C-alpha positions in Angstrom: 64.0 -35.8 -52.8 64.2 -35.9 -56.6 64.3 -32.1 -56.7 67.2 -32.1 -54.2 69.2 -34.6 -56.3 68.7 -32.6 -59.5 69.8 -29.4 -57.7 72.8 -31.2 -56.3 73.7 -32.6 -59.7 73.4 -29.1 -61.3 75.6 -27.6 -58.7 78.2 -30.3 -59.2 78.0 -29.8 -63.0 78.5 -26.0 -62.6 81.4 -26.6 -60.3 83.1 -29.0 -62.7 82.5 -26.6 -65.6 84.0 -23.7 -63.7 87.1 -25.8 -62.8 87.5 -26.9 -66.4 87.2 -23.3 -67.6 89.8 -22.0 -65.1 92.1 -24.9 -66.0 91.7 -24.1 -69.7 92.6 -20.4 -69.0 95.6 -21.4 -66.9 96.8 -23.8 -69.5 96.7 -21.0 -72.1 98.6 -18.5 -70.0 101.1 -21.1 -68.8 102.5 -21.1 -72.4 103.5 -17.4 -71.9 106.8 -17.0 -70.0 109.5 -14.4 -70.0 112.1 -17.3 -70.3 110.3 -19.0 -73.2 113.3 -18.8 -75.5 116.0 -19.1 -72.9 117.1 -22.5 -74.2 115.9 -22.5 -77.8 117.2 -19.0 -78.7 119.3 -17.5 -75.9 120.6 -14.6 -78.0 117.2 -13.9 -79.6 116.1 -11.0 -77.4 119.4 -9.2 -77.5 119.3 -9.5 -81.3 115.9 -7.9 -81.4 117.0 -5.1 -79.1 120.1 -4.3 -81.2 118.0 -4.2 -84.4 115.4 -2.0 -82.8 117.9 0.4 -81.4 119.6 0.7 -84.8 116.3 1.5 -86.4 115.4 4.2 -83.9 118.9 5.7 -84.1 118.2 6.2 -87.8 114.7 7.7 -87.2 113.5 8.7 -83.8 109.8 8.5 -84.9 110.2 4.7 -85.3 109.9 4.3 -81.6 106.3 5.4 -81.7 105.6 3.3 -84.8 106.9 0.1 -83.2 104.8 0.6 -80.0 101.8 1.3 -82.2 102.3 -1.9 -84.2 102.0 -4.0 -81.1 98.8 -2.2 -80.0 97.1 -2.4 -83.4 98.0 -6.1 -83.6 96.7 -7.1 -80.2 93.3 -5.3 -80.7 92.5 -7.5 -83.7 92.3 -11.3 -83.2 94.6 -10.9 -80.2 98.4 -10.6 -80.2 99.0 -12.9 -83.2 100.9 -10.7 -85.7 97.8 -10.7 -88.0 98.5 -7.1 -88.7 101.7 -8.0 -90.5 100.1 -10.2 -93.1 99.7 -9.0 -96.7 96.4 -9.5 -98.5 95.9 -12.9 -100.2 93.3 -14.4 -102.5 91.5 -15.7 -99.4 91.4 -12.7 -97.2 91.9 -8.9 -97.1 94.3 -8.1 -94.3 94.4 -5.3 -91.7 97.0 -3.0 -93.3 94.3 -1.2 -95.4 91.8 -0.8 -92.6 90.7 2.8 -92.0 92.6 3.0 -88.7 95.8 1.6 -90.3 96.0 2.8 -93.8 98.6 5.5 -94.4 99.5 5.6 -90.7 100.7 2.3 -89.4 104.3 1.8 -90.3 107.5 0.1 -89.3 106.8 -3.1 -91.2 110.3 -3.1 -92.8 111.9 -2.8 -89.4 110.0 -5.9 -88.2 111.0 -7.7 -91.4 114.7 -6.9 -90.7 114.4 -8.0 -87.1 112.8 -11.3 -88.2 115.5 -11.9 -90.8 118.3 -11.5 -88.2 116.5 -13.7 -85.7 115.9 -16.4 -88.4 119.7 -16.5 -89.1 120.5 -17.4 -85.5 117.4 -19.5 -84.6 115.4 -20.5 -87.6 111.7 -21.3 -87.0 111.8 -20.5 -83.3 110.7 -16.9 -82.4 107.3 -15.8 -83.6 106.5 -12.5 -85.3 103.9 -11.9 -82.6 106.6 -12.1 -79.9 108.9 -9.9 -82.0 106.2 -7.2 -82.0 105.8 -7.5 -78.2 109.6 -7.3 -77.5 110.2 -4.5 -80.1 107.5 -2.4 -78.4 109.2 -2.7 -75.1 112.7 -2.0 -76.5 111.4 1.0 -78.5 110.1 2.5 -75.2 113.4 2.0 -73.5 115.3 3.5 -76.4 113.5 6.8 -76.0 113.8 7.0 -72.2 110.4 5.3 -71.5 109.5 2.6 -69.1 110.5 -1.0 -69.4 108.6 -4.2 -68.4 109.1 -7.9 -68.5 107.6 -9.3 -71.8 105.9 -12.7 -71.5 106.7 -14.8 -74.6 105.4 -17.9 -76.3 102.9 -16.4 -78.7 102.4 -18.0 -82.1 101.4 -16.4 -85.4 98.0 -16.5 -87.1 97.6 -17.7 -90.6 94.9 -15.1 -91.5 93.9 -11.5 -91.0 90.7 -9.4 -91.4 90.2 -5.9 -92.5 86.6 -6.0 -91.2 87.7 -7.1 -87.7 90.3 -4.3 -87.7 87.8 -1.6 -88.5 85.4 -3.0 -85.9 87.9 -3.3 -83.1 90.5 -0.5 -83.5 89.7 2.9 -81.9 88.8 5.7 -84.3 90.5 9.1 -84.0 87.0 10.8 -83.5 85.7 8.2 -81.0 83.8 9.4 -78.0 84.9 8.6 -74.4 82.1 6.1 -73.9 83.0 4.3 -77.2 86.7 4.2 -76.1 85.9 2.8 -72.7 83.6 0.1 -74.2 86.2 -0.8 -76.8 89.0 -1.2 -74.3 86.7 -2.9 -71.9 85.9 -5.5 -74.5 89.6 -6.4 -74.6 89.7 -6.7 -70.8 91.4 -3.3 -70.3 90.2 -0.9 -67.6 89.9 2.9 -67.9 93.2 3.2 -66.1 94.8 0.9 -68.7 93.2 2.9 -71.5 94.5 6.3 -70.2 98.0 4.8 -69.6 98.2 3.2 -73.1 97.0 6.5 -74.7 100.0 8.1 -73.1 102.1 6.5 -75.8 100.9 9.5 -77.9 103.6 11.5 -76.2 105.6 10.1 -79.1 105.0 10.2 -82.9 103.0 12.1 -85.4 99.5 12.2 -86.8 98.2 12.9 -90.3 96.2 16.1 -90.9 93.2 14.0 -92.0 93.0 12.6 -88.5 92.8 16.0 -86.7 91.5 18.5 -89.2 87.9 18.4 -87.9 89.2 19.3 -84.4 90.8 22.4 -85.8 87.9 23.6 -87.9 84.6 22.5 -86.3 84.3 25.5 -83.9 84.9 23.2 -81.0 85.6 25.2 -77.8 87.5 22.3 -76.2 90.8 23.4 -77.9 93.4 26.0 -77.0 93.0 28.9 -79.4 96.7 29.5 -80.1 97.3 25.8 -80.4 94.5 25.7 -83.0 96.1 28.5 -85.0 99.5 26.9 -84.9 98.2 23.5 -86.1 96.1 25.0 -88.9 99.4 26.2 -90.6 100.2 22.6 -91.4 96.6 21.3 -91.9 94.4 23.4 -94.2 90.7 23.1 -94.2 88.9 20.3 -96.1 89.2 20.7 -99.9 92.6 22.5 -99.7 94.7 19.3 -99.6 97.3 18.4 -97.1 95.7 15.2 -95.8 99.1 13.5 -95.3 100.8 16.5 -93.7 102.2 15.4 -90.4 102.2 17.1 -87.0 103.7 15.9 -83.7 101.2 14.6 -81.2 103.3 16.3 -78.5 104.7 19.6 -79.8 107.1 20.0 -76.9 109.0 16.7 -76.8 107.8 14.6 -79.7 110.7 12.1 -79.5 110.9 11.6 -75.8 108.7 9.2 -73.7 107.5 11.5 -71.0 104.2 12.7 -69.5 103.8 15.9 -71.5 100.9 14.2 -73.3 98.8 14.6 -70.2 100.0 18.1 -69.5 98.9 19.0 -73.0 95.4 17.6 -72.4 95.0 19.7 -69.3 95.7 22.8 -71.5 93.3 21.6 -74.3 96.2 20.9 -76.6 95.3 17.3 -77.5 95.9 17.0 -81.2 93.4 14.3 -81.9 89.8 14.3 -80.7 90.1 10.8 -79.2 92.9 12.1 -77.0 91.3 15.2 -75.8 88.1 13.4 -74.8 90.1 11.8 -72.0 90.1 15.2 -70.3 86.8 16.7 -71.1 84.7 16.5 -68.0 84.3 12.8 -68.0 85.3 9.8 -65.8 88.9 9.8 -66.9 89.8 13.4 -66.0 91.2 12.4 -62.7 93.5 9.7 -64.3 94.8 12.3 -66.8 95.5 14.7 -63.9 97.3 12.0 -61.9 99.6 11.1 -64.8 100.3 14.7 -65.6 101.6 15.2 -62.1 103.5 12.0 -61.6 105.6 10.6 -64.4 106.7 7.6 -62.4 103.0 6.6 -61.9 102.5 6.9 -65.6 105.4 4.7 -66.3 104.2 2.1 -63.8 100.7 2.2 -65.2 101.9 2.0 -68.8 104.1 -1.0 -68.2 101.3 -2.8 -66.4 98.9 -2.0 -69.2 101.3 -3.2 -71.9 101.8 -6.5 -70.1 98.0 -6.9 -69.8 97.5 -6.0 -73.4 100.1 -8.6 -74.4 97.9 -11.2 -72.9 94.9 -10.6 -75.2 94.0 -13.9 -76.9 97.5 -15.2 -77.7 97.9 -18.3 -79.9 99.9 -20.8 -77.9 100.9 -24.5 -78.0 100.0 -26.1 -81.3 97.7 -23.2 -82.5 98.9 -21.0 -85.3 102.5 -21.2 -86.6 105.9 -19.7 -86.5 106.2 -17.7 -89.7 109.4 -17.6 -91.6 108.5 -14.3 -93.1 106.2 -12.0 -91.1 104.2 -10.7 -94.0 103.0 -14.1 -95.3 101.8 -17.4 -93.7 104.0 -20.5 -94.2 
């Protein structure tokens, strides 16, 4: 009888705990809504879009940079604009992390967007939400997919170089490492392959793909290797910061050529080519190479899912006046 009561009480306790946990998660997500600023800043989103479009008109490469900013922010501490913070006496931020230093860019564009938003709605729209909206608008500006951005994130007051280096994918990462890293953020293999497709845009530094060109790896197209060596000399010969387009064919258009390149062993960076190298993601790469609409749909869904990673909501965090420094 006593054993039965104990068992019953434990079951009730587990049930209550589960309900509380679900309620807590629902409470957090309830703060994110596509209409979050409808009343407090009705022209905020159009202001962001205009500024993003102007920046991309000046430099097509900026589309890739803005999408990448959102990705690199969300993978460290969640989507909280921690990436944008400059170093302080109390912490070393994320800008100088190995995966960010010399490659993540577009900070001045975000600063410009924030300045314009502050003029019309001071203290209302977070830097974290600006990053999320700018990524969507950047995609659309170069003929990529669109999606409904959920809003209501708040900004962190700290950042961490160590967390950035521990959580962001490395350009030489193995497939298993990538799958584990994305999985830790609640993202599936399909999400990972779709998000990687943003590498249909932008450029990479020689230092990130040199080893792929000179390590006698057979998993690379021979003529592609020869072409890319012209802009990326072997180690010791300089050229670390020389740039090459991730997609040689249409580097400024959001399309599915990235996947077609992988099928031909023309992935510029090792962590891209491993997606099509005899592993579990080969079929997804093939699917996306054949069906651009499927890629667009999967990419949009993955971006929405990524935007849900550990947001600060409610009374957590703050709304920064300037994106590079906490209030």
